[in-house]
N, C-alpha and C positions, 0 to 999 in steps of 0.2 A: 610430473615426471615425462621425459620426452617418449612420446608414441602412445600414451594414454588418450584415450577420448574424454574431451573436455566435459564438465559437468553441464556446462550452459548448452553445449551442443547436443548431448545426450537429452536433456530436458526438453528441449526446442524439438525433437525427432518424437520424443513420447507424446508432446502435445500435439503435433501434426497427426500423429496415430490416433488420438483421441484417448489416449491413456492419463496423461497429465504428470506431472512431477511427483506429487503427494503420493502417488501409488508404489513408488520406489523408495525405501529408506534411504536418506542420506540426499535426496534430491529436492526436498521440500524448500520453500522459501526460506532466504537468510534474510537476516538485516543488513541493510544498505551499509557501506562503508563510506558514502559521500557525505561531506563534511558539512556542519551546520550552515557556514557561509555557502557553499554550492546550493545547498538546498534552498536557502533564502534567495539566492540570485535567481535561480531557475523560476521560483514562484513569483518573483518580481518582473522577470522577463517573459512571463505569460508561458513559458516551456513546460511547466509543471503544475500540479494541482495537490493541496492538502487534503486529504479524506481522512476524515474521524470516524473510525468503525467502531467507537463505544456505544453503548445503549443509550436510548433517547433521554432517561433521567440524568445520566452522565452529562450527555451533550447541553440538557438544559441548565445545569449546575454552572456551566461555563466551557467555552470553546476558544479556538483559536480564530482570529480574525481571517476572514476570506476562505476558511476550511469548507470543505463540503461535507455532509453528512449522509452516512450509509450504516447503519448498525450492521454488526458481523451477523446477529439472527435472520436480518432481513436479507443481507447479500446471499447466505445460504440457500436461499430459494428464489434469489432473482432472475428473471431471465436477461437475454441479451439487450433487449429494447429497454427494459427497465434500466439497465446499467447505462446504456447509452443516452438515457434523458439525464443522469446526474454526472457521468465521466465522460469527457471528452476523448476520443481516441487520437493518438498521435502525440499525446503529452506525457510527461513521466507522471505517476501518481504514487505521491509520497503518503502512504497510510501511517496512522499513527491509534494509538489506544490509551489506556492507562499505565500499562507497564510494559509493553512492547511485546505481548504473546499473542493476543487476539489479532493483532496486524499481522501475523505470519499466516495465520489460518484464512485470513482475507487476501493476502498475497497471492495464496496458493489458488483460490477461487478466481480472482482476476487476471493471472496469467492464463488460466485455462480459456479465458474470454479474450485473450490477445492484447491484454494492456502491459504496458511497460512500468510495473509496480515494484517500489522500492520501500518495504516496510523499515520504519524508523525504531530503534532500539528504546530511545527515549520516549517516556510516556507523557501523558499532557502536561503534568506539573512539571517535569524536567524539560519539556520543551518552553515553558514560560521562562524558566530560569536561564535556558540557554539564548533569551532574547527573542523569541516569537511574542507576538502580540496577541492579548486576549481580545475578544469580541466583547463590543461594549453592551450592556444589557439594556 
């Protein structure tokens, strides 16, 4: 509606103030609306990174080719320096998990650390069905 403050603007302001979007109901991360083709192209063009936030045992059972790994349980305690060693600033971070829920929590954490993160609704198995390639074992 005209005249209302945009959610994105308010979320940005709250982040600058050190409050974070997750502190306000309705401002937590949402699944991206980027298409599968947009995501694949951004990754192929080195403008984006795939981030798997599942647990280590799930990652070991199989993961996407070229994905980076940072379990949500580790992410919750990670410092900015730890994140910088795994995730490049200035690139879109497409995070995924098994069912699309843990990546929302991961996105909230990463957004507080200044990342452009876009959680995927599709889980790992669905991403394989959508044409993403599994890493060879």
